[in-house]
C-alpha positions as CSV (number, residue, x, y, z in Angstrom):
1,M,-42.8,-29.9,12.8
2,V,-43.6,-28.6,16.3
3,A,-44.2,-30.4,19.5
4,G,-47.4,-32.3,19.3
5,G,-46.7,-33.1,15.7
6,R,-43.5,-35.2,15.9
7,A,-43.6,-38.9,16.3
8,G,-42.5,-39.7,19.9
9,D,-43.6,-36.5,21.4
10,P,-45.4,-36.8,24.8
11,F,-49.2,-36.6,24.8
12,A,-50.8,-33.7,26.7
13,P,-52.9,-34.7,29.7
14,I,-56.5,-35.2,28.6
15,A,-57.8,-32.5,31.0
16,D,-55.6,-29.9,29.3
17,F,-57.4,-29.9,26.0
18,G,-59.8,-27.2,25.0
19,F,-63.1,-28.0,23.4
20,L,-64.5,-26.2,20.4
21,S,-67.9,-26.8,18.7
22,D,-70.2,-25.4,16.1
23,C,-72.9,-28.0,17.0
24,E,-72.1,-30.1,13.9
25,T,-68.4,-30.8,14.4
26,T,-66.0,-30.5,17.3
27,A,-62.3,-29.9,17.8
28,L,-59.8,-30.4,20.7
29,V,-57.0,-27.9,21.2
30,A,-53.9,-29.0,23.0
31,P,-51.9,-26.6,25.2
32,S,-49.3,-26.5,22.5
33,G,-51.8,-24.7,20.2
34,N,-52.3,-27.9,18.2
35,I,-55.7,-29.0,16.9
36,E,-55.2,-32.7,17.7
37,W,-58.7,-34.0,17.1
38,M,-61.2,-33.0,14.5
39,C,-63.7,-35.1,12.5
40,L,-65.4,-33.9,9.4
41,P,-68.1,-33.3,8.3
42,K,-69.6,-34.2,11.7
43,M,-68.5,-35.4,15.1
44,D,-68.6,-39.1,14.4
45,S,-67.0,-38.9,10.9
46,P,-63.4,-40.0,10.3
47,S,-60.8,-37.7,11.6
48,V,-58.7,-35.2,9.6
49,F,-56.6,-34.2,12.6
50,G,-56.0,-37.2,14.9
51,S,-52.7,-36.7,16.6
52,I,-54.4,-37.2,20.0
53,L,-54.4,-40.9,19.0
54,D,-51.2,-41.1,17.0
55,R,-48.5,-38.4,16.6
56,D,-48.6,-39.0,12.8
57,A,-52.3,-38.8,12.3
58,G,-52.6,-35.1,11.6
59,Y,-52.5,-31.7,13.4
60,F,-53.0,-28.0,12.9
61,R,-51.0,-25.5,14.9
62,L,-50.9,-21.7,15.1
63,G,-48.6,-20.2,17.7
64,P,-45.1,-18.8,18.4
65,A,-42.2,-20.5,16.8
66,G,-40.0,-22.3,19.3
67,V,-42.3,-22.0,22.3
68,E,-44.7,-24.8,23.2
69,V,-46.1,-24.0,26.6
70,P,-48.6,-21.2,26.8
71,A,-48.8,-18.6,29.6
72,A,-52.6,-19.1,30.0
73,Q,-55.7,-20.5,28.3
74,R,-59.3,-19.5,28.8
75,Y,-62.7,-19.3,27.1
76,I,-64.0,-15.8,26.3
77,P,-66.6,-15.7,29.1
78,G,-70.0,-17.2,28.1
79,T,-68.7,-18.7,24.8
80,M,-67.1,-21.7,23.1
81,V,-64.3,-19.4,21.8
82,M,-60.9,-20.0,23.2
83,E,-58.0,-17.6,23.8
84,T,-54.4,-18.9,24.4
85,T,-51.8,-16.4,25.6
86,W,-48.1,-16.9,24.9
87,W,-45.0,-15.3,26.2
88,V,-41.9,-15.4,24.0
89,H,-38.6,-13.7,24.6
90,G,-39.4,-10.2,23.4
91,G,-43.2,-10.3,23.1
92,W,-46.7,-11.5,23.9
93,L,-49.1,-13.2,21.5
94,V,-52.8,-14.1,21.8
95,V,-54.3,-16.9,19.7
96,T,-58.1,-17.0,19.4
97,D,-59.8,-20.2,18.2
98,A,-63.4,-20.8,17.2
99,L,-65.6,-23.0,15.1
100,L,-67.7,-20.2,13.5
101,M,-71.4,-19.8,13.9
102,G,-73.4,-17.8,11.4
103,P,-77.0,-17.0,10.5
104,W,-79.3,-19.7,9.0
105,H,-77.9,-20.6,5.6
106,H,-80.8,-22.3,3.9
107,E,-83.1,-19.5,2.9
108,T,-83.4,-20.4,-0.8
109,E,-83.1,-24.2,-0.5
110,R,-83.8,-26.8,2.1
111,S,-81.1,-28.4,4.2
112,H,-80.4,-32.1,3.5
113,T,-79.4,-32.8,7.1
114,H,-81.6,-30.8,9.4
115,R,-84.6,-32.6,10.9
116,R,-85.3,-30.1,13.6
117,A,-87.0,-26.8,13.1
118,P,-84.7,-24.1,11.6
119,T,-83.4,-21.5,14.0
120,D,-81.7,-18.1,13.5
121,Y,-78.2,-19.6,13.4
122,D,-76.3,-22.3,11.7
123,A,-72.8,-23.8,11.6
124,D,-70.5,-21.9,9.2
125,H,-68.3,-25.0,8.7
126,V,-65.2,-22.9,9.3
127,L,-62.4,-23.3,11.9
128,L,-61.1,-19.8,12.4
129,R,-57.7,-19.1,14.1
130,M,-56.5,-15.6,14.8
131,V,-53.2,-14.3,16.3
132,R,-52.3,-10.9,17.4
133,C,-49.1,-9.5,19.0
134,V,-50.1,-7.4,22.0
135,N,-46.6,-6.4,23.1
136,G,-43.1,-6.5,21.6
137,Q,-42.6,-8.8,18.7
138,A,-42.6,-12.6,18.0
139,Q,-42.2,-15.1,15.2
140,V,-45.4,-16.9,14.4
141,R,-45.7,-20.2,12.7
142,L,-48.6,-21.9,11.0
143,D,-48.5,-25.7,10.4
144,C,-51.5,-27.5,9.0
145,M,-51.0,-31.2,8.2
146,P,-54.3,-33.0,7.8
147,V,-54.3,-36.8,7.4
148,F,-57.6,-38.1,6.3
149,D,-59.6,-41.2,7.3
150,Y,-58.1,-41.6,10.8
151,G,-54.5,-41.0,9.8
152,Q,-54.5,-43.2,6.7
153,T,-54.5,-40.7,3.8
154,P,-51.9,-37.8,3.8
155,A,-53.1,-34.5,2.4
156,R,-51.9,-33.3,-1.1
157,W,-52.0,-29.5,-1.1
158,E,-52.3,-27.2,-4.1
159,H,-52.5,-23.4,-4.3
160,T,-55.7,-21.9,-5.5
161,G,-56.6,-18.3,-6.3
162,V,-53.8,-15.7,-6.8
163,G,-50.6,-15.8,-4.8
164,Y,-49.9,-17.8,-1.7
165,H,-53.0,-17.1,0.5
166,E,-55.3,-20.0,-0.5
167,A,-54.7,-23.7,-0.6
168,L,-56.8,-26.8,-1.1
169,A,-56.4,-30.4,0.1
170,R,-58.7,-33.3,-0.8
171,G,-59.1,-36.7,0.8
172,N,-61.7,-39.2,1.8
173,G,-64.5,-37.2,0.3
174,V,-63.6,-34.0,2.2
175,N,-62.3,-30.8,0.5
176,L,-60.3,-28.7,3.0
177,R,-59.7,-25.1,2.0
178,L,-57.1,-23.0,3.8
179,T,-57.5,-19.2,3.6
180,T,-55.1,-16.8,5.3
181,D,-53.4,-13.4,5.1
182,M,-50.0,-15.2,5.6
183,N,-48.0,-16.6,2.7
184,V,-48.4,-20.4,2.7
185,G,-46.0,-23.0,1.2
186,F,-46.0,-26.8,1.2
187,E,-43.6,-29.3,2.6
188,G,-45.0,-32.6,1.4
189,S,-48.4,-32.9,3.2
190,L,-47.7,-29.9,5.4
191,A,-49.0,-26.5,4.7
192,T,-46.8,-24.0,6.5
193,S,-46.1,-20.3,7.0
194,R,-43.9,-18.2,9.2
195,T,-44.0,-14.5,9.8
196,L,-42.8,-11.8,12.3
197,L,-45.5,-9.9,14.1
198,K,-44.9,-6.7,15.9
199,Q,-47.0,-4.9,18.5
200,G,-50.5,-4.3,17.0
201,D,-50.0,-6.7,14.1
202,A,-52.6,-9.5,13.6
203,R,-53.1,-12.4,11.2
204,F,-55.9,-15.0,10.5
205,V,-56.2,-18.4,9.1
206,A,-59.5,-20.1,8.2
207,L,-60.0,-23.8,7.4
208,S,-63.3,-24.5,5.7
209,W,-64.9,-27.7,4.3
210,S,-68.3,-26.8,2.7
211,E,-69.8,-24.4,0.1
212,H,-70.0,-21.7,2.7
213,E,-67.4,-19.0,2.2
214,P,-64.7,-18.5,4.7
215,P,-63.5,-15.0,5.7
216,H,-61.1,-13.6,3.1
217,N,-59.4,-10.9,5.2
218,W,-58.7,-10.0,8.8
219,E,-61.5,-7.5,9.0
220,E,-64.1,-10.1,7.8
221,A,-62.6,-12.7,10.1
222,Q,-62.9,-10.4,13.1
223,E,-66.5,-9.5,12.2
224,R,-67.5,-13.2,12.0
225,L,-65.6,-14.0,15.2
226,V,-67.6,-11.3,17.0
227,W,-70.8,-12.7,15.6
228,T,-69.8,-16.1,17.0
229,V,-69.0,-14.7,20.4
230,H,-72.3,-12.9,20.6
231,H,-74.1,-16.0,19.5
232,W,-72.8,-18.1,22.4
233,Q,-73.3,-15.3,24.9
234,H,-76.9,-14.8,23.7
235,W,-77.5,-18.5,23.9
236,L,-76.2,-18.7,27.5
237,D,-78.3,-15.7,28.5
238,R,-81.4,-17.7,27.8
239,G,-80.6,-20.0,30.7
240,H,-81.5,-19.7,34.3
241,F,-78.5,-19.9,36.6
242,P,-78.6,-19.3,40.3
243,D,-76.4,-16.5,41.7
244,H,-73.9,-18.8,43.4
245,P,-70.1,-19.3,43.5
246,W,-70.6,-22.5,41.5
247,R,-72.6,-20.7,38.8
248,S,-69.6,-20.8,36.3
249,H,-69.5,-24.6,36.5
250,L,-73.2,-24.8,35.6
251,Q,-72.7,-22.4,32.7
252,R,-69.7,-24.3,31.3
253,S,-71.5,-27.6,31.6
254,A,-74.5,-26.1,29.7
255,L,-72.2,-24.8,27.0
256,T,-70.5,-28.1,26.8
257,L,-73.7,-30.0,26.4
258,K,-74.8,-27.6,23.7
259,G,-71.5,-28.1,22.0
260,L,-72.0,-31.9,22.1
261,T,-75.5,-31.5,20.6
262,Y,-75.7,-32.3,16.8
263,A,-78.0,-29.5,15.7
264,P,-79.4,-31.1,12.6
265,T,-81.1,-33.9,14.6
266,G,-80.9,-32.7,18.2
267,A,-78.9,-35.8,19.3
268,V,-76.5,-35.3,22.2
269,A,-73.1,-37.1,21.7
270,A,-71.8,-38.9,24.8
271,A,-68.4,-37.4,24.1
272,A,-66.4,-35.8,21.4
273,T,-63.7,-38.5,21.1
274,T,-63.0,-42.2,20.7
275,S,-60.5,-44.5,22.5
276,L,-59.1,-42.1,25.1
277,P,-58.2,-44.7,27.7
278,E,-60.1,-45.4,31.0
279,S,-56.8,-46.7,32.5
280,P,-53.3,-45.4,31.4
281,G,-52.0,-47.6,28.7
282,G,-55.0,-49.9,29.0
283,D,-57.5,-51.5,26.6
284,R,-60.7,-50.0,28.0
285,N,-60.9,-47.7,25.0
286,W,-64.3,-47.0,23.4
287,D,-65.9,-44.8,20.8
288,Y,-68.4,-42.5,22.5
289,R,-69.3,-40.2,19.6
290,Y,-72.9,-41.5,19.6
291,T,-76.0,-40.9,21.5
292,W,-77.3,-43.2,24.2
293,I,-81.0,-43.5,25.0
294,R,-80.2,-43.7,28.7
295,D,-78.8,-40.2,28.6
296,S,-82.1,-38.8,27.5
297,T,-83.8,-38.6,30.9
298,M,-81.0,-36.8,32.6
299,A,-80.4,-34.6,29.6
300,L,-84.0,-33.4,29.5
301,W,-84.0,-32.8,33.3
302,A,-80.8,-30.7,33.0
303,F,-81.9,-28.7,30.0
304,Y,-85.4,-28.1,31.5
305,T,-83.9,-27.2,34.9
306,L,-81.6,-24.5,33.3
307,G,-84.3,-23.1,31.1
308,Y,-83.2,-24.6,27.8
309,D,-86.6,-26.1,26.7
310,W,-85.7,-25.8,23.0
311,E,-82.6,-28.0,23.4
312,A,-84.5,-30.5,25.6
313,N,-87.3,-30.7,23.1
314,D,-84.9,-31.2,20.1
315,F,-83.3,-34.2,21.9
316,F,-86.7,-35.5,22.9
317,Y,-87.9,-35.4,19.3
318,F,-84.7,-37.2,18.2
319,I,-85.4,-39.9,20.8
320,T,-89.0,-40.3,19.7
321,D,-87.9,-40.3,16.0
322,V,-85.7,-43.4,16.6
323,A,-88.3,-45.0,18.8
324,E,-91.0,-44.6,16.2
325,A,-88.7,-46.1,13.6
326,A,-87.9,-49.0,15.8
327,E,-91.0,-51.0,15.2
328,G,-89.0,-54.0,16.3
329,K,-86.4,-53.5,19.0
330,L,-85.3,-50.2,20.3
331,Q,-81.5,-50.0,20.5
332,I,-79.6,-48.5,23.4
333,M,-77.6,-46.1,21.2
334,Y,-77.7,-44.6,17.7
335,G,-75.5,-42.6,15.4
336,L,-76.0,-38.8,15.6
337,D,-78.0,-38.9,12.4
338,G,-80.2,-41.7,13.8
339,R,-78.5,-44.6,12.0
340,E,-78.8,-47.9,13.6
341,E,-75.7,-49.8,12.7
342,L,-72.5,-48.8,14.5
343,P,-70.1,-51.7,13.6
344,E,-67.0,-51.8,15.8
345,S,-63.5,-52.2,14.4
346,T,-60.0,-51.5,15.5
347,L,-57.5,-49.1,13.8
348,D,-54.3,-51.0,14.2
349,H,-52.2,-48.5,12.3
350,L,-52.7,-46.0,15.2
351,S,-50.6,-46.2,18.3
352,G,-53.3,-44.9,20.6
353,Y,-53.3,-42.1,23.2
354,D,-50.0,-42.5,25.1
355,N,-49.8,-46.1,23.5
356,A,-53.2,-47.2,24.8
357,R,-54.5,-49.7,22.3
358,P,-56.6,-50.8,20.6
359,V,-58.1,-47.7,19.0
360,R,-61.7,-48.5,18.3
361,I,-64.3,-46.9,16.0
362,G,-67.9,-47.9,16.1
363,N,-69.3,-49.5,19.2
364,E,-70.7,-53.1,19.2
365,A,-72.6,-52.3,22.4
366,Y,-75.4,-51.1,20.1
367,M,-76.3,-54.8,19.7
368,Q,-76.4,-55.5,23.4
369,A,-79.6,-56.2,25.4
370,Q,-79.8,-53.5,28.0
371,H,-83.1,-53.3,29.8
372,D,-82.7,-49.7,31.0
373,V,-83.6,-48.5,27.6
374,W,-87.3,-48.7,28.0
375,G,-87.4,-47.0,31.4
376,A,-85.2,-44.2,30.0
377,I,-87.4,-43.4,27.1
378,I,-90.7,-43.6,29.1
379,A,-89.2,-41.4,31.8
380,S,-88.2,-38.9,29.1
381,I,-91.7,-38.9,27.6
382,Y,-93.1,-38.4,31.1
383,L,-90.9,-35.4,31.7
384,F,-91.9,-34.0,28.3
385,V,-95.6,-34.6,28.8
386,R,-95.5,-33.0,32.3
387,K,-93.8,-29.9,30.7
388,R,-96.3,-29.7,27.9
389,D,-99.4,-31.1,29.6
390,R,-100.3,-32.9,26.4
391,L,-100.1,-36.5,25.2
392,D,-100.8,-37.0,21.5
393,D,-101.5,-40.1,19.5
394,R,-97.9,-40.4,18.2
395,L,-96.4,-40.5,21.7
396,W,-99.1,-42.8,23.0
397,K,-98.2,-45.4,20.3
398,I,-94.5,-45.2,21.3
399,I,-95.4,-45.5,25.0
400,I,-97.5,-48.6,24.5
401,K,-94.8,-50.3,22.5
402,Q,-91.9,-49.5,24.9
403,V,-93.8,-50.3,28.1
404,E,-95.0,-53.6,26.7
405,D,-91.4,-54.5,25.6
406,A,-90.2,-53.7,29.1
407,L,-92.9,-56.0,30.6
408,A,-92.0,-58.8,28.2
409,N,-88.3,-58.7,29.0
410,W,-87.8,-57.6,32.6
411,R,-87.5,-61.1,34.0
412,T,-84.5,-62.0,31.7
413,P,-80.8,-61.1,32.3
414,D,-79.0,-58.4,30.3
415,C,-75.7,-56.6,30.0
416,G,-76.5,-53.8,32.4
417,M,-76.1,-50.1,32.0
418,W,-72.3,-50.4,32.2
419,E,-72.4,-52.5,29.0
420,V,-70.3,-55.3,30.5
421,R,-68.9,-57.8,28.0
422,G,-69.1,-60.7,30.4
423,E,-72.1,-63.0,31.1
424,P,-75.5,-61.3,31.3
425,Q,-76.9,-60.9,34.8
426,H,-80.1,-59.8,36.5
427,F,-78.7,-56.3,37.2
428,T,-80.5,-54.4,39.9
429,S,-80.4,-51.1,37.9
430,S,-81.9,-52.8,34.8
431,K,-84.9,-54.1,36.9
432,V,-85.3,-50.6,38.4
433,F,-85.5,-49.1,34.9
434,C,-88.1,-51.6,33.9
435,W,-90.0,-50.6,37.0
436,V,-89.7,-47.0,35.8
437,A,-91.1,-48.0,32.4
438,A,-94.2,-49.6,34.0
439,D,-94.6,-46.9,36.7
440,R,-94.3,-43.9,34.5
441,G,-96.3,-45.7,31.8
442,A,-99.2,-46.2,34.3
443,R,-99.1,-42.5,35.1
444,L,-99.2,-41.6,31.4
445,A,-102.0,-44.0,30.9
446,R,-104.0,-42.2,33.6
447,I,-103.3,-38.9,31.8
448,R,-104.4,-40.5,28.6
449,G,-107.6,-41.8,30.3
450,D,-106.8,-45.5,29.5
451,A,-107.9,-47.0,32.8
452,E,-107.3,-50.7,31.8
453,R,-103.7,-50.1,30.8
454,A,-103.1,-47.9,33.8
455,R,-104.3,-50.7,36.1
456,R,-102.3,-53.5,34.3
457,W,-99.1,-51.5,34.1
458,Q,-99.3,-50.4,37.7
459,A,-99.8,-54.0,38.7
460,A,-96.6,-54.9,36.7
461,A,-94.7,-52.1,38.3
462,D,-95.7,-53.4,41.7
463,E,-94.6,-56.9,40.8
464,I,-91.2,-55.6,39.6
465,H,-90.8,-53.5,42.7
466,A,-91.4,-56.5,44.9
467,D,-89.1,-58.7,42.9
468,V,-86.2,-56.2,43.3
469,L,-86.8,-55.9,47.1
470,A,-86.9,-59.7,47.4
471,N,-83.7,-60.4,45.4
472,A,-81.4,-57.4,45.3
473,L,-80.7,-56.7,48.9
474,D,-77.9,-58.2,51.0
475,E,-78.2,-59.2,54.7
476,R,-77.4,-55.6,55.7
477,G,-80.4,-54.2,53.6
478,V,-78.0,-52.8,51.0
479,F,-78.8,-53.0,47.3
480,T,-76.3,-55.1,45.4
481,A,-75.0,-55.1,41.8
482,H,-77.3,-57.9,40.6
483,Y,-79.4,-60.7,42.0
484,G,-77.3,-63.2,43.9
485,A,-74.3,-60.9,44.3
486,D,-72.7,-59.5,47.4
487,T,-70.9,-56.7,45.5
488,L,-71.8,-53.1,45.3
489,D,-72.5,-51.1,42.1
490,A,-72.8,-47.3,41.9
491,S,-75.9,-47.6,39.7
492,A,-77.8,-48.3,42.9
493,L,-77.6,-44.6,43.6
494,L,-80.3,-44.2,40.9
495,I,-82.8,-45.9,43.2
496,P,-83.8,-42.6,45.0
497,L,-83.0,-40.5,42.0
498,L,-85.6,-42.4,39.9
499,G,-88.1,-42.5,42.8
500,F,-88.0,-46.3,43.2
501,L,-87.8,-45.8,47.0
502,P,-88.1,-42.6,49.0
503,A,-84.9,-41.0,50.2
504,D,-86.0,-41.5,53.9
505,D,-86.2,-45.3,53.4
506,K,-83.6,-47.1,55.6
507,R,-82.5,-49.3,52.7
508,V,-81.7,-46.2,50.6
509,R,-79.7,-44.6,53.3
510,E,-77.8,-47.7,54.0
511,T,-77.0,-48.2,50.3
512,V,-75.9,-44.6,49.8
513,L,-73.6,-44.7,52.8
514,A,-72.2,-48.2,51.9
515,I,-71.3,-46.9,48.4
516,A,-69.7,-43.7,49.9
517,D,-67.7,-45.8,52.4
518,E,-66.9,-49.0,50.5
519,L,-67.0,-48.2,46.8
520,S,-64.9,-45.1,46.9
521,E,-61.3,-44.2,46.5
522,D,-60.4,-41.0,48.3
523,D,-64.1,-40.1,48.3
524,L,-64.5,-40.6,44.6
525,V,-66.9,-43.4,43.5
526,L,-66.0,-46.4,41.3
527,R,-68.7,-48.0,39.1
528,Y,-67.9,-51.3,40.7
529,R,-64.8,-53.2,41.9
530,A,-63.3,-54.4,38.6
531,A,-61.7,-57.5,40.3
532,E,-65.2,-58.5,41.6
533,T,-67.1,-58.0,38.4
534,D,-67.2,-60.1,35.2
535,D,-67.0,-57.2,32.7
536,G,-64.8,-58.9,30.1
537,F,-61.6,-57.1,31.1
538,S,-58.8,-57.8,33.6
539,S,-57.5,-54.2,33.8
540,E,-58.6,-51.6,36.4
541,E,-60.2,-48.2,35.8
542,G,-60.5,-44.9,37.4
543,T,-63.4,-43.5,39.4
544,F,-66.5,-42.7,37.4
545,T,-67.2,-39.0,37.8
546,I,-70.9,-39.3,37.0
547,C,-71.2,-41.8,39.9
548,S,-69.4,-39.3,42.3
549,F,-71.9,-36.6,41.3
550,W,-74.8,-39.1,41.8
551,L,-73.4,-39.6,45.3
552,V,-73.6,-35.9,45.9
553,S,-77.2,-35.8,44.8
554,T,-78.2,-38.8,47.0
555,L,-76.3,-37.5,50.0
556,V,-78.4,-34.4,49.8
557,M,-81.6,-36.5,49.5
558,I,-80.8,-38.5,52.6
559,G,-80.1,-35.3,54.6
560,E,-76.3,-35.5,54.6
561,V,-76.0,-32.0,53.2
562,E,-72.6,-31.1,54.7
563,R,-71.1,-34.3,53.4
564,A,-72.6,-33.6,50.0
565,R,-71.4,-30.0,49.9
566,A,-67.8,-31.1,50.8
567,L,-67.8,-33.9,48.1
568,C,-69.3,-31.5,45.5
569,E,-66.6,-28.9,46.3
570,K,-63.9,-31.6,45.9
571,L,-65.3,-32.8,42.6
572,L,-65.4,-29.2,41.2
573,S,-61.8,-28.8,42.2
574,Y,-61.0,-31.7,39.9
575,A,-62.4,-29.9,36.9
576,S,-60.0,-29.2,34.1
577,P,-58.4,-25.7,33.8
578,L,-61.3,-24.9,31.4
579,Q,-64.0,-26.5,33.7
580,L,-64.4,-29.6,31.6
581,Y,-64.5,-33.3,32.6
582,A,-63.5,-36.5,31.1
583,E,-65.3,-39.7,31.9
584,E,-63.2,-40.8,34.9
585,I,-60.7,-39.4,37.4
586,D,-57.7,-41.2,38.9
587,P,-58.4,-40.5,42.6
588,H,-54.7,-40.6,43.6
589,T,-53.3,-38.2,40.9
590,G,-56.4,-36.3,39.8
591,R,-55.6,-37.3,36.2
592,H,-58.6,-37.3,33.9
593,L,-59.2,-40.6,32.1
594,G,-61.5,-41.7,29.3
595,N,-63.3,-39.8,26.5
596,F,-63.5,-36.0,26.7
597,P,-65.5,-34.0,27.3
598,Q,-68.1,-36.4,28.7
599,A,-71.7,-35.4,28.4
600,F,-73.0,-37.7,31.1
601,T,-70.6,-36.2,33.6
602,H,-71.7,-32.7,32.9
603,L,-75.4,-33.8,33.1
604,A,-74.7,-35.3,36.6
605,L,-72.8,-32.2,37.6
606,I,-75.8,-30.0,36.9
607,N,-78.1,-32.3,38.9
608,A,-75.7,-32.4,41.8
609,V,-74.8,-28.8,42.0
610,M,-78.5,-27.8,41.8
611,Q,-79.4,-30.2,44.6
612,V,-76.7,-28.7,46.8
613,I,-77.7,-25.1,46.0
614,R,-81.4,-25.8,46.7
615,A,-80.5,-27.5,50.0
616,E,-78.4,-24.5,51.0
617,A,-81.4,-22.2,50.2
618,D,-83.7,-24.4,52.3
619,E,-81.2,-24.2,55.2
620,R,-81.2,-20.4,55.0
621,Q,-85.0,-20.4,55.1
622,T,-85.2,-22.8,58.1
623,P,-85.8,-20.8,61.3
624,L,-83.7,-21.5,64.4
625,A,-85.2,-23.8,66.9
């Protein structure tokens, strides 16, 4: 085996992984050239390569023999296609990795998974890896060792076809087909090959898992790779990106969000992974391969802002699908296919990333009472209706149900947007989201022409507003984490972002500056002080990058543009080498922590960067006194 495959090998830093997607499944590529995380057939399915969570849970490497550290890694500009360049004694190699995209496949039969309108493209269900020698010569090694069902079922390979170029492994209901122009043999559950490449030589290997045919020769592989590159570049070209030095961060964030979108339903996964720790060796390890209702408002805002109305609408329709189905209680989160039950369990046979245990699959937070859910969905509908200038009967029925649920529950405590597993509280952010439900609901009622509901909902919004101002402020006039607390919480930064109070309100300014000065480590923002919060855990955590980007946005809003610009520049400097972000950052080391890549972080980045760019444009247009 190679580094990254042996038990006991060190784990690569989370930020050093590359992210691949075909909008149905995803993969993480370690610097060693290992595919260390891949779930099939979709993002929240069991893993077939899981060595990011245990060195014996499966991996797939293509690279030079005896060399583990690449010279460079990059995305082909404007794409989700990665290139890794290697120097070995005597030669240079380039490995190109992609989850292939192809044209729409269902021309003669209907898809059993797609609920959104068909487009011109579709996932090919093929992981393609290509290697070429650009100078000198080098030994190349292929090692593919899937272990199905989160590292529990080793592969059993068999040759298919003629010769040594095709192999098949079955497990956990998945058929993996390996197709290559190298000669493949088996060593137990490992499919392996080794060959010498000289300048100009190239090889390919394709791993496929559906009825769609993989490429069968290098020329076909190259043609389909080019199609995939052009697909991503054409998709990015649809967006609207300002001509600014930070443009590449906006583009990579947009591509990452698209890559985290499950195309058949339009759902956006919170992250591609499970159980990457929020503190080194700690137990704050969660499964984020699901979609959260609270992400919807910011996701729609980001997609609409960048010109991706199709993607915004697809996510919106997913949200309204689950809301319509929830004749009872709307959950805070769902599976990517819309399923409601996400039972949580631990995989005790896995050692965890860098020995951080437990490894969890599922997320029992789906059963929590979190009062932000109603405000998030009503705000999303409000954004959609403003964009479309139309409010139909289906949406109106959903609005009535969700606003009335918010008004029936806003006085009770909940678990808050951070999903604490301690005692429920009257969280300030939850009350604010209930206000959003009533306030936006009243606006929608006026659009609908329902004067009675508009009056009643606006009166409820005013009542919630007054209750928050009466109970959520400390003696300084700073918003606290929850009623009766004297502690800060970064979710209070949403108060101006959601329009609960105007940015020029003294209480907003004092809250923003208090969080910047008192809830930050080396300028980066914590969710809360773990030692002061009953969240069900005793361990610490890193700074929450989404909260730091919220601070950028709110600093702009209160007129602290220079401070916002400086913080934004600092945050962008913490991006991974491929401009990706995990959930958290250790402010002392810059180490990325938590699941990766994190959709909410990239959504907040888009908001913050656009706020700073617009503020800079306004400054340039302001005449000198």
